[in-house]
MDTraj code that builds the backbone (N, CA, C; nanometers):
import mdtraj as md
import numpy as np

residues = "MET THR HIS PRO TYR PRO ASP PRO VAL PRO PRO GLY PRO THR PRO GLY PRO GLY PRO ASP PRO VAL PRO PRO ASN PRO THR PRO PRO GLY PRO GLY PRO ASP PRO VAL PRO PRO THR PRO THR PRO PRO VAL PRO GLY PRO GLY PRO ASP PRO ALA PRO SER PRO ASP PRO THR PRO SER PRO LEU PRO ASP PRO SER PRO ASP PRO VAL PRO GLN PRO GLY PRO LEU THR".split()
xyz = np.array([
    [0.0856, -0.1169, 0.0000],
    [0.0000, 0.0000, 0.0000],
    [0.0890, 0.1217, 0.0000],
    [0.0527, 0.2223, -0.0828],
    [0.1361, 0.3409, -0.0942],
    [0.0905, 0.4435, 0.0068],
    [0.1856, 0.5287, 0.0367],
    [0.1494, 0.6366, 0.1301],
    [0.0515, 0.7296, 0.0627],
    [-0.0381, 0.7823, 0.1382],
    [-0.1330, 0.8748, 0.0742],
    [-0.0647, 1.0056, 0.0336],
    [0.0479, 1.0332, 0.0892],
    [0.1172, 1.1577, 0.0567],
    [0.2476, 1.1235, -0.0107],
    [0.2926, 1.2047, -0.1037],
    [0.4237, 1.1761, -0.1627],
    [0.5342, 1.2043, -0.0624],
    [0.6525, 1.1582, -0.0958],
    [0.7652, 1.1834, -0.0055],
    [0.7799, 1.3344, 0.0132],
    [0.8128, 1.3716, 0.1333],
    [0.8292, 1.5179, 0.1527],
    [0.9434, 1.5696, 0.0674],
    [0.9285, 1.6919, 0.0233],
    [1.0314, 1.7551, -0.0597],
    [1.1499, 1.7843, 0.0312],
    [1.2678, 1.7435, -0.0114],
    [1.3812, 1.7737, 0.0755],
    [1.3960, 1.9246, 0.0923],
    [1.4369, 1.9634, 0.2084],
    [1.4477, 2.1097, 0.2276],
    [1.5542, 2.1676, 0.1367],
    [1.5310, 2.2890, 0.0946],
    [1.6275, 2.3562, 0.0086],
    [1.7450, 2.4094, 0.0906],
    [1.8313, 2.4773, 0.0235],
    [1.9447, 2.5310, 0.0990],
    [1.8972, 2.6306, 0.2038],
    [1.9707, 2.6332, 0.3125],
    [1.9337, 2.7258, 0.4210],
    [1.9558, 2.8687, 0.3723],
    [1.8539, 2.9502, 0.3859],
    [1.8740, 3.0880, 0.3386],
    [1.9834, 3.1567, 0.4209],
    [2.0556, 3.2424, 0.3543],
    [2.1623, 3.3158, 0.4232],
    [2.1056, 3.4242, 0.5130],
    [2.1958, 3.5021, 0.5699],
    [2.1471, 3.6066, 0.6618],
    [2.0753, 3.7184, 0.5900],
    [2.0816, 3.7183, 0.4593],
    [2.0117, 3.8228, 0.3862],
    [2.1031, 3.9435, 0.3642],
    [2.0487, 4.0445, 0.3018],
    [2.1337, 4.1629, 0.2749],
    [2.1719, 4.2320, 0.4055],
    [2.2835, 4.3024, 0.3975],
    [2.3261, 4.3763, 0.5165],
    [2.2190, 4.4784, 0.5524],
    [2.1954, 4.4923, 0.6795],
    [2.0951, 4.5932, 0.7165],
    [2.1430, 4.7322, 0.6763],
    [2.0478, 4.8166, 0.6466],
    [2.0821, 4.9535, 0.6065],
    [2.1413, 5.0230, 0.7290],
    [2.2617, 5.0769, 0.7143],
    [2.3174, 5.1439, 0.8322],
    [2.2338, 5.2662, 0.8674],
    [2.2228, 5.2953, 0.9939],
    [2.1439, 5.4144, 1.0299],
    [2.2131, 5.5401, 0.9797],
    [2.1334, 5.6408, 0.9565],
    [2.1909, 5.7677, 0.9119],
    [2.2843, 5.8192, 1.0213],
    [2.4011, 5.8642, 0.9806],
    [2.4903, 5.9151, 1.0855],
    [2.4284, 6.0371, 1.1520],
    [2.4502, 6.0459, 1.2799],
    [2.3954, 6.1600, 1.3541],
    [2.4686, 6.2860, 1.3088],
    [2.3951, 6.3869, 1.2672],
    [2.4652, 6.5085, 1.2244],
    [2.5397, 6.5681, 1.3434],
    [2.6502, 6.6316, 1.3169],
    [2.7244, 6.6900, 1.4289],
    [2.6412, 6.7957, 1.4983],
    [2.6639, 6.8099, 1.6261],
    [2.5903, 6.9091, 1.7036],
    [2.6377, 7.0498, 1.6716],
    [2.5796, 7.1461, 1.7397],
    [2.6183, 7.2850, 1.7096],
    [2.7609, 7.3158, 1.7515],
    [2.8197, 7.2308, 1.8350],
    [2.9576, 7.2556, 1.8759],
    [2.9635, 7.3558, 1.9899],
    [3.0828, 7.3911, 2.0293],
    [3.0939, 7.4865, 2.1406],
    [3.0452, 7.6240, 2.0980],
    [3.0087, 7.7022, 2.1972],
    [2.9644, 7.8379, 2.1669],
    [3.0804, 7.9133, 2.1022],
    [3.0521, 7.9894, 1.9991],
    [3.1624, 8.0637, 1.9375],
    [3.2147, 8.1684, 2.0344],
    [3.3436, 8.1882, 2.0291],
    [3.4052, 8.2879, 2.1172],
    [3.3699, 8.4250, 2.0622],
    [3.3131, 8.5124, 2.1453],
    [3.2804, 8.6451, 2.0917],
    [3.4090, 8.7174, 2.0539],
    [3.4051, 8.7970, 1.9489],
    [3.5277, 8.8665, 1.9103],
    [3.5691, 8.9656, 2.0179],
    [3.6981, 8.9751, 2.0373],
    [3.7501, 9.0691, 2.1369],
    [3.7290, 9.2099, 2.0830],
    [3.6640, 9.2964, 2.1611],
    [3.6438, 9.4321, 2.1090],
    [3.7781, 9.5011, 2.0899],
    [3.7907, 9.5673, 1.9779],
    [3.9149, 9.6378, 1.9490],
    [3.9161, 9.7670, 2.0292],
    [4.0199, 9.7905, 2.1097],
    [4.0214, 9.9165, 2.1848],
    [4.0310, 10.0332, 2.0882],
    [3.9677, 10.1435, 2.1206],
    [3.9734, 10.2572, 2.0287],
    [4.1160, 10.3095, 2.0188],
    [4.1519, 10.3461, 1.8991],
    [4.2855, 10.4014, 1.8779],
    [4.2809, 10.5472, 1.9191],
    [4.3703, 10.5886, 2.0092],
    [4.3643, 10.7298, 2.0504],
    [4.3965, 10.8200, 1.9329],
    [4.3207, 10.9242, 1.9213],
    [4.3426, 11.0183, 1.8129],
    [4.4556, 11.1144, 1.8474],
    [4.4760, 11.2134, 1.7621],
    [4.5854, 11.3062, 1.7914],
    [4.5580, 11.3909, 1.9142],
    [4.4329, 11.3985, 1.9555],
    [4.4022, 11.4751, 2.0760],
    [4.3897, 11.6235, 2.0447],
    [4.3656, 11.7020, 2.1482],
    [4.3515, 11.8466, 2.1236],
    [4.4858, 11.9057, 2.0823],
    [4.4771, 12.0205, 2.0183],
    [4.6007, 12.0883, 1.9794],
    [4.6792, 12.1224, 2.1053],
    [4.8082, 12.1023, 2.1006],
    [4.8853, 12.1351, 2.2206],
    [4.8801, 12.2844, 2.2475],
    [4.8886, 12.3181, 2.3736],
    [4.8861, 12.4600, 2.4104],
    [5.0108, 12.5265, 2.3526],
    [4.9969, 12.6493, 2.3084],
    [5.1159, 12.7154, 2.2531],
    [5.2219, 12.7276, 2.3618],
    [5.3434, 12.7010, 2.3210],
    [5.4502, 12.7081, 2.4206],
    [5.4708, 12.8534, 2.4615],
    [5.4973, 12.8755, 2.5888],
    [5.5197, 13.0155, 2.6310],
    [5.6455, 13.0698, 2.5647],
    [5.6449, 13.2003, 2.5491],
    [5.7630, 13.2631, 2.4890],
    [5.8841, 13.2331, 2.5763],
    [5.9936, 13.1991, 2.5144],
    [6.1101, 13.1698, 2.5988],
    [6.1594, 13.2914, 2.6753],
    [6.1432, 13.4093, 2.6181],
    [6.1871, 13.5302, 2.6902],
    [6.0625, 13.6052, 2.7325],
    [6.0441, 13.6237, 2.8616],
    [5.9250, 13.6988, 2.9036],
    [5.9336, 13.8423, 2.8547],
    [5.8180, 13.8956, 2.8239],
    [5.8171, 14.0343, 2.7776],
    [5.8587, 14.1236, 2.8940],
    [5.9429, 14.2220, 2.8669],
    [5.9888, 14.3067, 2.9793],
    [5.8721, 14.3849, 3.0372],
    [5.8762, 14.3977, 3.1666],
    [5.7725, 14.4761, 3.2331],
    [5.7997, 14.6236, 3.2064],
    [5.6950, 14.7013, 3.1964],
    [5.7212, 14.8460, 3.1774],
    [5.7925, 14.9019, 3.3006],
    [5.8793, 14.9935, 3.2746],
    [5.9517, 15.0541, 3.3871],
    [5.8519, 15.1242, 3.4774],
    [5.8668, 15.1022, 3.6061],
    [5.7746, 15.1750, 3.6949],
    [5.8036, 15.3244, 3.6844],
    [5.6973, 15.3988, 3.6863],
    [5.7177, 15.5447, 3.6748],
    [5.7935, 15.5931, 3.7987],
    [5.8889, 15.6799, 3.7780],
    [5.9632, 15.7281, 3.8964],
    [5.8712, 15.8059, 3.9883],
    [5.9081, 15.8036, 4.1140],
    [5.8276, 15.8812, 4.2083],
    [5.8313, 16.0270, 4.1643],
    [5.7165, 16.0882, 4.1659],
    [5.7188, 16.2298, 4.1250],
    [5.8032, 16.3117, 4.2246],
    [5.8757, 16.3995, 4.1696],
    [5.9575, 16.4858, 4.2566],
    [5.8637, 16.5842, 4.3236],
    [5.8664, 16.5875, 4.4546],
    [5.7748, 16.6836, 4.5196],
    [5.8124, 16.8260, 4.4806],
    [5.7145, 16.8960, 4.4405],
    [5.7376, 17.0358, 4.4033],
    [5.7303, 17.1202, 4.5304],
    [5.8195, 17.2105, 4.5375],
    [5.8094, 17.2955, 4.6583],
    [5.6815, 17.3779, 4.6526],
    [5.6092, 17.3710, 4.7562],
    [5.4859, 17.4472, 4.7593],
    [5.5122, 17.5857, 4.8177],
    [5.4099, 17.6609, 4.8190],
    [5.4293, 17.7943, 4.8798],
    [5.4594, 17.7818, 5.0277],
    [5.5525, 17.8571, 5.0674],
    [5.5883, 17.8532, 5.2083],
    [5.4810, 17.9238, 5.2876],
    [5.4444, 17.8659, 5.3918],
    [5.3439, 17.9321, 5.4745],
    [5.4046, 17.9710, 5.6053],
])
top = md.Topology()
chain = top.add_chain()
for i, resn in enumerate(residues, 1):
    res = top.add_residue(resn, chain, resSeq=i)
    for name in ("N", "CA", "C"):
        top.add_atom(name, md.element.get_by_symbol(name[0]), res)
traj = md.Trajectory(xyz[None], top)
């Protein structure tokens, strides 16, 4: 008497692991450290106000003091 079912089909080759999984998207880099604020440039001093005129090296001569008036003889009393 024959089996009601045919012989089972031999199993095929064992399937491999399949294609490599898709690598995850690389994480984008973060914002990084805070940027260093630029150092403020100190103001360049300008030429400044005009220098005061230098005093004359020779002082101007003072006017001669007027001589004491000669007392005039008055009327004799």
